[in-house]
C-alpha positions in Angstrom: 13.9 21.9 -20.5 16.8 19.6 -20.3 16.3 15.9 -19.9 18.4 15.8 -16.8 16.1 18.4 -15.1 13.0 16.4 -16.2 14.5 13.2 -14.7 15.5 14.9 -11.5 12.0 16.3 -11.1 10.4 12.9 -11.8 12.7 11.3 -9.2 11.8 13.9 -6.6 8.1 13.7 -7.1 8.1 9.9 -7.2 10.2 9.4 -4.0 7.9 11.8 -2.1 5.0 9.5 -2.9 6.8 6.9 -0.7 7.5 9.4 2.0 11.1 9.7 1.3 13.6 12.0 -0.4 16.3 10.4 -2.3 19.6 11.9 -3.2 20.1 12.8 -6.8 20.9 9.6 -8.7 20.9 8.2 -12.1 17.6 7.0 -13.6 18.5 3.3 -13.5 19.6 3.5 -9.9 16.3 5.2 -9.0 14.3 2.5 -10.9 16.1 -0.1 -8.8 15.1 1.8 -5.7 11.5 2.1 -6.9 11.3 -1.6 -7.7 12.4 -2.4 -4.2 9.8 -0.1 -2.7 7.0 -1.5 -4.9 8.1 -5.1 -3.9 8.1 -4.2 -0.3 4.5 -2.9 -0.6 3.5 -6.0 -2.5 4.8 -8.1 0.3 3.7 -6.1 3.3 1.1 -3.4 2.4 -0.9 -4.2 -0.7 -3.7 -1.7 0.1 -1.2 1.1 0.3 0.3 0.1 -3.1 -3.1 0.1 -4.7 -3.8 3.5 -3.1 -0.6 4.9 -4.5 -1.3 3.5 -8.0 -4.7 5.2 -7.8 -3.2 8.5 -6.5 -0.5 8.5 -9.2 -3.2 7.8 -11.8 -1.6 4.8 -13.3 -3.9 3.4 -16.0 -5.8 0.5 -14.5 -5.6 -1.6 -17.6 -1.8 -1.4 -17.6 -1.6 -2.2 -13.9 -3.8 -5.3 -14.4 -1.3 -6.4 -17.1 1.4 -6.2 -14.5 -0.5 -8.2 -12.0 -0.9 -10.9 -14.6 2.9 -11.5 -14.7 4.9 -13.8 -12.6 5.6 -12.7 -9.0 9.2 -11.7 -9.8 8.0 -9.4 -12.7 5.1 -7.6 -11.0 7.3 -5.1 -9.0 9.4 -4.2 -12.0 6.4 -3.7 -14.2 4.6 -1.5 -11.7 7.7 0.5 -11.1 8.0 1.2 -14.8 4.4 2.3 -14.9 4.9 4.6 -12.0 8.0 6.1 -13.6 6.2 6.6 -17.0 3.2 8.3 -15.3 5.3 10.5 -13.1 7.5 11.5 -16.1 4.3 12.4 -18.1 3.3 14.6 -15.2 6.7 16.3 -15.0 6.7 17.0 -18.8 3.2 18.5 -18.5 4.3 20.8 -15.6 7.3 22.0 -17.6 5.3 22.4 -20.8 2.8 24.5 -18.9 5.6 26.6 -17.3 5.1 25.5 -13.7 
């Protein structure tokens, strides 16, 4: 499995969680997109954000650490946790031959 395929799979599965399909892009561009989506949910639909974190299975202790940061850092921290968890899932799928 090539890293590019793993990243593309992670981007696809992550964007679907937000009800969108994004064009293939570089990881850093996607993380910027993801931070913006998380910030929007923080500002306008906190319950949906919490539900997404639960559905993604982000570790609660790590999410709590994010919420302990300054307002400007919360979205970036949560976006990174979402990325890490989705990447773990993609690796697992590929390791299991799915």
